[in-house]
PyMOL Python script that loads the backbone (N, CA, C, O; Angstrom):
from pymol import cmd

cmd.read_pdbstr("""\
ATOM      1  N   MET A   1      -4.893  27.055 -20.557  1.00  0.00           N
ATOM      2  CA  MET A   1      -5.022  25.612 -19.982  1.00  0.00           C
ATOM      3  C   MET A   1      -4.259  25.071 -20.723  1.00  0.00           C
ATOM      4  O   MET A   1      -4.341  23.862 -20.506  1.00  0.00           O
ATOM      5  N   LEU A   2      -3.638  25.252 -21.393  1.00  0.00           N
ATOM      6  CA  LEU A   2      -1.800  24.627 -22.205  1.00  0.00           C
ATOM      7  C   LEU A   2      -1.225  25.005 -22.196  1.00  0.00           C
ATOM      8  O   LEU A   2      -0.215  24.414 -22.578  1.00  0.00           O
ATOM      9  N   ASP A   3      -1.083  26.365 -21.791  1.00  0.00           N
ATOM     10  CA  ASP A   3       0.167  26.359 -20.920  1.00  0.00           C
ATOM     11  C   ASP A   3       0.430  26.120 -19.717  1.00  0.00           C
ATOM     12  O   ASP A   3       1.578  26.089 -19.273  1.00  0.00           O
ATOM     13  N   TRP A   4      -0.764  25.893 -18.945  1.00  0.00           N
ATOM     14  CA  TRP A   4      -0.413  25.391 -17.030  1.00  0.00           C
ATOM     15  C   TRP A   4       0.169  24.479 -17.403  1.00  0.00           C
ATOM     16  O   TRP A   4       1.312  24.282 -16.992  1.00  0.00           O
ATOM     17  N   LEU A   5      -0.466  23.585 -18.352  1.00  0.00           N
ATOM     18  CA  LEU A   5       0.400  22.008 -18.288  1.00  0.00           C
ATOM     19  C   LEU A   5       1.364  21.615 -19.162  1.00  0.00           C
ATOM     20  O   LEU A   5       1.411  20.425 -19.474  1.00  0.00           O
ATOM     21  N   SER A   6       2.113  22.362 -19.599  1.00  0.00           N
ATOM     22  CA  SER A   6       2.779  22.696 -20.304  1.00  0.00           C
ATOM     23  C   SER A   6       4.217  23.011 -19.498  1.00  0.00           C
ATOM     24  O   SER A   6       5.367  22.578 -19.432  1.00  0.00           O
ATOM     25  N   HIS A   7       3.302  24.142 -18.889  1.00  0.00           N
ATOM     26  CA  HIS A   7       4.194  24.645 -16.964  1.00  0.00           C
ATOM     27  C   HIS A   7       4.658  23.670 -16.277  1.00  0.00           C
ATOM     28  O   HIS A   7       5.743  23.719 -15.697  1.00  0.00           O
ATOM     29  N   ASN A   8       3.696  22.444 -16.270  1.00  0.00           N
ATOM     30  CA  ASN A   8       3.887  21.878 -15.218  1.00  0.00           C
ATOM     31  C   ASN A   8       3.571  20.359 -15.256  1.00  0.00           C
ATOM     32  O   ASN A   8       3.367  19.612 -14.300  1.00  0.00           O
ATOM     33  N   ILE A   9       3.579  20.063 -16.643  1.00  0.00           N
ATOM     34  CA  ILE A   9       3.824  18.391 -16.976  1.00  0.00           C
ATOM     35  C   ILE A   9       4.894  17.249 -15.794  1.00  0.00           C
ATOM     36  O   ILE A   9       4.780  16.043 -15.571  1.00  0.00           O
ATOM     37  N   GLY A  10       5.618  17.999 -15.393  1.00  0.00           N
ATOM     38  CA  GLY A  10       6.727  17.192 -14.810  1.00  0.00           C
ATOM     39  C   GLY A  10       5.953  16.987 -13.602  1.00  0.00           C
ATOM     40  O   GLY A  10       5.588  15.821 -13.454  1.00  0.00           O
ATOM     41  N   ASN A  11       5.493  18.059 -12.418  1.00  0.00           N
ATOM     42  CA  ASN A  11       4.832  17.737 -11.593  1.00  0.00           C
ATOM     43  C   ASN A  11       3.656  16.582 -11.923  1.00  0.00           C
ATOM     44  O   ASN A  11       3.987  15.535 -11.365  1.00  0.00           O
ATOM     45  N   ILE A  12       2.809  16.485 -12.411  1.00  0.00           N
ATOM     46  CA  ILE A  12       1.288  15.877 -13.131  1.00  0.00           C
ATOM     47  C   ILE A  12       2.353  14.662 -13.554  1.00  0.00           C
ATOM     48  O   ILE A  12       2.167  13.597 -12.965  1.00  0.00           O
ATOM     49  N   LEU A  13       3.413  14.711 -14.479  1.00  0.00           N
ATOM     50  CA  LEU A  13       3.506  13.116 -14.024  1.00  0.00           C
ATOM     51  C   LEU A  13       4.429  12.466 -13.000  1.00  0.00           C
ATOM     52  O   LEU A  13       4.829  11.349 -13.328  1.00  0.00           O
ATOM     53  N   VAL A  14       4.867  12.956 -11.773  1.00  0.00           N
ATOM     54  CA  VAL A  14       5.450  12.843 -10.495  1.00  0.00           C
ATOM     55  C   VAL A  14       3.974  12.252  -9.714  1.00  0.00           C
ATOM     56  O   VAL A  14       3.823  11.360  -8.879  1.00  0.00           O
ATOM     57  N   LEU A  15       3.540  12.658 -10.010  1.00  0.00           N
ATOM     58  CA  LEU A  15       1.847  12.504  -8.988  1.00  0.00           C
ATOM     59  C   LEU A  15       1.501  11.235  -9.906  1.00  0.00           C
ATOM     60  O   LEU A  15       1.324  10.191  -9.278  1.00  0.00           O
ATOM     61  N   ILE A  16       1.410  11.188 -10.943  1.00  0.00           N
ATOM     62  CA  ILE A  16       0.299  10.245 -11.873  1.00  0.00           C
ATOM     63  C   ILE A  16       1.380   8.557 -11.687  1.00  0.00           C
ATOM     64  O   ILE A  16       0.894   7.462 -11.972  1.00  0.00           O
ATOM     65  N   VAL A  17       2.774   8.724 -11.192  1.00  0.00           N
ATOM     66  CA  VAL A  17       3.190   7.658 -10.598  1.00  0.00           C
ATOM     67  C   VAL A  17       3.591   7.418  -9.155  1.00  0.00           C
ATOM     68  O   VAL A  17       4.460   6.689  -8.676  1.00  0.00           O
ATOM     69  N   LEU A  18       2.530   8.406  -8.487  1.00  0.00           N
ATOM     70  CA  LEU A  18       3.120   8.073  -7.313  1.00  0.00           C
ATOM     71  C   LEU A  18       1.420   7.453  -7.336  1.00  0.00           C
ATOM     72  O   LEU A  18       1.259   6.350  -6.815  1.00  0.00           O
ATOM     73  N   LEU A  19       0.625   7.908  -7.720  1.00  0.00           N
ATOM     74  CA  LEU A  19      -1.155   6.640  -7.437  1.00  0.00           C
ATOM     75  C   LEU A  19      -0.635   5.778  -7.585  1.00  0.00           C
ATOM     76  O   LEU A  19      -0.325   5.094  -6.610  1.00  0.00           O
ATOM     77  N   CYS A  20      -0.266   5.369  -8.970  1.00  0.00           N
ATOM     78  CA  CYS A  20       0.205   3.697  -9.486  1.00  0.00           C
ATOM     79  C   CYS A  20       1.016   3.244  -8.904  1.00  0.00           C
ATOM     80  O   CYS A  20       1.162   2.058  -9.199  1.00  0.00           O
ATOM     81  N   ILE A  21       2.240   3.893  -7.543  1.00  0.00           N
ATOM     82  CA  ILE A  21       2.564   2.839  -6.730  1.00  0.00           C
ATOM     83  C   ILE A  21       1.733   2.880  -5.083  1.00  0.00           C
ATOM     84  O   ILE A  21       2.127   2.376  -4.031  1.00  0.00           O
ATOM     85  N   ILE A  22       0.620   3.582  -5.324  1.00  0.00           N
ATOM     86  CA  ILE A  22       0.407   4.275  -3.812  1.00  0.00           C
ATOM     87  C   ILE A  22      -1.302   2.798  -3.914  1.00  0.00           C
ATOM     88  O   ILE A  22      -1.851   2.250  -2.958  1.00  0.00           O
ATOM     89  N   ALA A  23      -1.677   2.605  -5.709  1.00  0.00           N
ATOM     90  CA  ALA A  23      -2.960   1.418  -5.854  1.00  0.00           C
ATOM     91  C   ALA A  23      -2.558   0.472  -6.333  1.00  0.00           C
ATOM     92  O   ALA A  23      -3.352  -0.226  -6.964  1.00  0.00           O
ATOM     93  N   GLY A  24      -1.055   0.040  -6.215  1.00  0.00           N
ATOM     94  CA  GLY A  24      -0.728  -1.054  -6.349  1.00  0.00           C
ATOM     95  C   GLY A  24      -0.386  -1.560  -5.088  1.00  0.00           C
ATOM     96  O   GLY A  24      -0.198  -2.772  -4.986  1.00  0.00           O
ATOM     97  N   ALA A  25      -0.257  -0.713  -3.956  1.00  0.00           N
ATOM     98  CA  ALA A  25       0.298  -1.206  -2.841  1.00  0.00           C
ATOM     99  C   ALA A  25      -0.993  -1.734  -2.289  1.00  0.00           C
ATOM    100  O   ALA A  25      -1.063  -2.724  -1.559  1.00  0.00           O
ATOM    101  N   VAL A  26      -2.314  -0.791  -2.805  1.00  0.00           N
ATOM    102  CA  VAL A  26      -3.147  -1.019  -2.132  1.00  0.00           C
ATOM    103  C   VAL A  26      -4.221  -2.410  -2.730  1.00  0.00           C
ATOM    104  O   VAL A  26      -5.095  -2.817  -1.965  1.00  0.00           O
ATOM    105  N   PHE A  27      -4.057  -3.048  -4.108  1.00  0.00           N
ATOM    106  CA  PHE A  27      -4.473  -3.516  -4.544  1.00  0.00           C
ATOM    107  C   PHE A  27      -3.736  -4.451  -3.724  1.00  0.00           C
ATOM    108  O   PHE A  27      -4.605  -4.780  -2.917  1.00  0.00           O
ATOM    109  N   VAL A  28      -2.308  -5.325  -3.296  1.00  0.00           N
ATOM    110  CA  VAL A  28      -1.343  -6.389  -3.063  1.00  0.00           C
ATOM    111  C   VAL A  28      -2.443  -6.418  -1.665  1.00  0.00           C
ATOM    112  O   VAL A  28      -3.054  -7.429  -1.319  1.00  0.00           O
ATOM    113  N   MET A  29      -2.541  -4.888  -0.877  1.00  0.00           N
ATOM    114  CA  MET A  29      -2.776  -5.639   0.442  1.00  0.00           C
ATOM    115  C   MET A  29      -3.657  -6.266   0.751  1.00  0.00           C
ATOM    116  O   MET A  29      -3.676  -7.084   1.672  1.00  0.00           O
ATOM    117  N   ILE A  30      -4.945  -5.842  -0.320  1.00  0.00           N
ATOM    118  CA  ILE A  30      -6.457  -6.317  -0.519  1.00  0.00           C
ATOM    119  C   ILE A  30      -6.347  -7.746  -0.963  1.00  0.00           C
ATOM    120  O   ILE A  30      -7.250  -8.533  -0.683  1.00  0.00           O
ATOM    121  N   ARG A  31      -5.595  -8.013  -1.443  1.00  0.00           N
ATOM    122  CA  ARG A  31      -5.611  -9.432  -2.233  1.00  0.00           C
ATOM    123  C   ARG A  31      -5.062 -10.173  -1.487  1.00  0.00           C
ATOM    124  O   ARG A  31      -5.367 -11.365  -1.439  1.00  0.00           O
ATOM    125  N   ASP A  32      -4.241  -9.701  -0.825  1.00  0.00           N
ATOM    126  CA  ASP A  32      -3.196 -10.499   0.329  1.00  0.00           C
ATOM    127  C   ASP A  32      -4.091 -10.717   1.662  1.00  0.00           C
ATOM    128  O   ASP A  32      -3.903 -11.595   2.505  1.00  0.00           O
ATOM    129  N   LYS A  33      -5.417  -9.424   1.675  1.00  0.00           N
ATOM    130  CA  LYS A  33      -6.077  -9.628   3.134  1.00  0.00           C
ATOM    131  C   LYS A  33      -7.308 -11.186   2.986  1.00  0.00           C
ATOM    132  O   LYS A  33      -7.700 -12.023   3.800  1.00  0.00           O
ATOM    133  N   ARG A  34      -7.630 -10.883   1.153  1.00  0.00           N
ATOM    134  CA  ARG A  34      -8.561 -11.788   1.238  1.00  0.00           C
ATOM    135  C   ARG A  34      -8.306 -13.170   1.040  1.00  0.00           C
ATOM    136  O   ARG A  34      -9.248 -13.956   1.150  1.00  0.00           O
ATOM    137  N   LYS A  35      -6.975 -13.649   0.716  1.00  0.00           N
ATOM    138  CA  LYS A  35      -5.792 -14.994   0.412  1.00  0.00           C
ATOM    139  C   LYS A  35      -6.024 -15.578   2.155  1.00  0.00           C
ATOM    140  O   LYS A  35      -6.113 -16.768   2.459  1.00  0.00           O
ATOM    141  N   GLY A  36      -6.108 -14.032   3.457  1.00  0.00           N
ATOM    142  CA  GLY A  36      -5.928 -14.574   4.806  1.00  0.00           C
ATOM    143  C   GLY A  36      -4.292 -14.857   4.794  1.00  0.00           C
ATOM    144  O   GLY A  36      -4.083 -16.017   5.151  1.00  0.00           O
ATOM    145  N   LYS A  37      -3.180 -14.201   4.514  1.00  0.00           N
ATOM    146  CA  LYS A  37      -2.555 -12.991   4.838  1.00  0.00           C
ATOM    147  C   LYS A  37      -1.717 -12.582   5.292  1.00  0.00           C
ATOM    148  O   LYS A  37      -1.362 -11.752   4.455  1.00  0.00           O
ATOM    149  N   SER A  38      -0.864 -12.510   6.297  1.00  0.00           N
ATOM    150  CA  SER A  38      -0.599 -11.592   7.698  1.00  0.00           C
ATOM    151  C   SER A  38       0.333 -10.763   7.014  1.00  0.00           C
ATOM    152  O   SER A  38       0.869 -11.106   5.960  1.00  0.00           O
ATOM    153  N   SER A  39       0.501  -9.872   7.487  1.00  0.00           N
ATOM    154  CA  SER A  39       1.212  -8.453   7.362  1.00  0.00           C
ATOM    155  C   SER A  39       2.264  -8.453   7.885  1.00  0.00           C
ATOM    156  O   SER A  39       3.355  -7.958   7.601  1.00  0.00           O
ATOM    157  N   CYS A  40       1.719  -9.310   9.044  1.00  0.00           N
ATOM    158  CA  CYS A  40       2.742  -8.965  10.467  1.00  0.00           C
ATOM    159  C   CYS A  40       4.312  -9.971  10.818  1.00  0.00           C
ATOM    160  O   CYS A  40       5.035 -10.062  11.810  1.00  0.00           O
ATOM    161  N   GLY A  41       4.331 -10.595   9.457  1.00  0.00           N
ATOM    162  CA  GLY A  41       5.956 -11.202   9.681  1.00  0.00           C
ATOM    163  C   GLY A  41       5.539 -12.903  10.379  1.00  0.00           C
ATOM    164  O   GLY A  41       6.184 -13.831   9.890  1.00  0.00           O
ATOM    165  N   GLY A  42       4.642 -13.203  11.324  1.00  0.00           N
ATOM    166  CA  GLY A  42       4.113 -14.238  11.541  1.00  0.00           C
ATOM    167  C   GLY A  42       4.908 -14.591  12.692  1.00  0.00           C
ATOM    168  O   GLY A  42       4.986 -15.817  12.764  1.00  0.00           O
ATOM    169  N   ASN A  43       5.722 -13.823  13.911  1.00  0.00           N
ATOM    170  CA  ASN A  43       6.551 -13.749  15.237  1.00  0.00           C
ATOM    171  C   ASN A  43       5.880 -13.462  15.781  1.00  0.00           C
ATOM    172  O   ASN A  43       5.740 -12.264  16.029  1.00  0.00           O
ATOM    173  N   CYS A  44       5.009 -14.489  16.321  1.00  0.00           N
ATOM    174  CA  CYS A  44       4.240 -14.240  17.462  1.00  0.00           C
ATOM    175  C   CYS A  44       4.697 -14.170  18.602  1.00  0.00           C
ATOM    176  O   CYS A  44       3.988 -13.689  19.485  1.00  0.00           O
ATOM    177  N   ALA A  45       6.276 -14.727  18.953  1.00  0.00           N
ATOM    178  CA  ALA A  45       6.567 -14.857  20.133  1.00  0.00           C
ATOM    179  C   ALA A  45       6.993 -13.668  20.818  1.00  0.00           C
ATOM    180  O   ALA A  45       6.663 -13.586  22.001  1.00  0.00           O
ATOM    181  N   GLY A  46       7.682 -12.699  20.298  1.00  0.00           N
ATOM    182  CA  GLY A  46       8.212 -11.309  20.429  1.00  0.00           C
ATOM    183  C   GLY A  46       7.220  -9.955  20.384  1.00  0.00           C
ATOM    184  O   GLY A  46       7.402  -8.781  20.707  1.00  0.00           O
ATOM    185  N   CYS A  47       5.789 -10.881  19.683  1.00  0.00           N
ATOM    186  CA  CYS A  47       4.790  -9.387  19.624  1.00  0.00           C
ATOM    187  C   CYS A  47       4.110  -8.890  20.930  1.00  0.00           C
ATOM    188  O   CYS A  47       4.063  -9.607  21.930  1.00  0.00           O
ATOM    189  N   ALA A  48       3.627  -7.738  20.892  1.00  0.00           N
ATOM    190  CA  ALA A  48       3.102  -7.175  21.867  1.00  0.00           C
ATOM    191  C   ALA A  48       1.037  -7.612  22.033  1.00  0.00           C
ATOM    192  O   ALA A  48       0.138  -7.604  22.874  1.00  0.00           O
ATOM    193  N   MET A  49       1.231  -7.869  20.867  1.00  0.00           N
ATOM    194  CA  MET A  49      -0.145  -8.202  20.581  1.00  0.00           C
ATOM    195  C   MET A  49      -0.397 -10.045  20.672  1.00  0.00           C
ATOM    196  O   MET A  49      -1.368 -10.546  20.105  1.00  0.00           O
ATOM    197  N   ASN A  50       0.460 -10.777  21.337  1.00  0.00           N
ATOM    198  CA  ASN A  50       0.386 -12.319  21.073  1.00  0.00           C
ATOM    199  C   ASN A  50      -0.601 -12.595  21.467  1.00  0.00           C
ATOM    200  O   ASN A  50      -1.010 -11.980  22.451  1.00  0.00           O
ATOM    201  N   GLY A  51      -1.514 -13.765  20.803  1.00  0.00           N
ATOM    202  CA  GLY A  51      -2.290 -14.270  21.298  1.00  0.00           C
ATOM    203  C   GLY A  51      -3.698 -13.900  20.941  1.00  0.00           C
ATOM    204  O   GLY A  51      -4.691 -14.526  21.309  1.00  0.00           O
ATOM    205  N   LYS A  52      -3.693 -12.438  19.921  1.00  0.00           N
ATOM    206  CA  LYS A  52      -4.902 -11.313  20.265  1.00  0.00           C
ATOM    207  C   LYS A  52      -5.472 -11.455  18.662  1.00  0.00           C
ATOM    208  O   LYS A  52      -6.646 -11.477  18.292  1.00  0.00           O
ATOM    209  N   CYS A  53      -4.167 -11.550  17.801  1.00  0.00           N
ATOM    210  CA  CYS A  53      -5.013 -11.716  16.242  1.00  0.00           C
ATOM    211  C   CYS A  53      -5.168 -12.698  15.842  1.00  0.00           C
ATOM    212  O   CYS A  53      -5.876 -12.854  14.847  1.00  0.00           O
ATOM    213  N   ASN A  54      -4.359 -14.072  16.678  1.00  0.00           N
ATOM    214  CA  ASN A  54      -4.626 -14.921  15.498  1.00  0.00           C
ATOM    215  C   ASN A  54      -5.535 -16.170  16.047  1.00  0.00           C
ATOM    216  O   ASN A  54      -5.342 -16.148  17.262  1.00  0.00           O
ATOM    217  N   LYS A  55      -6.077 -16.823  15.868  1.00  0.00           N
ATOM    218  CA  LYS A  55      -7.246 -18.090  17.236  1.00  0.00           C
ATOM    219  C   LYS A  55      -5.796 -19.044  17.534  1.00  0.00           C
ATOM    220  O   LYS A  55      -5.448 -19.587  18.583  1.00  0.00           O
ATOM    221  N   SER A  56      -5.275 -19.023  16.508  1.00  0.00           N
ATOM    222  CA  SER A  56      -4.039 -20.675  16.819  1.00  0.00           C
ATOM    223  C   SER A  56      -2.865 -20.052  17.478  1.00  0.00           C
ATOM    224  O   SER A  56      -1.906 -20.746  17.816  1.00  0.00           O
TER     225      SER A  56
END
""", "prot")
cmd.dss("prot")
cmd.show_as("cartoon", "prot")
cmd.util.cbc("prot")
cmd.orient("prot")
């Protein structure tokens, strides 16, 4: 078991870093959604979904 860990420590560290980045992105998206922020940028005039995502 320790031999396998020592041979794959680089891959394990990269995987941990990637998981932390993904978890952080999901956390920010959830926080922004709860605050009512939009992820589209707010330019509804040029959007194909104009008038469908916001009531205003």
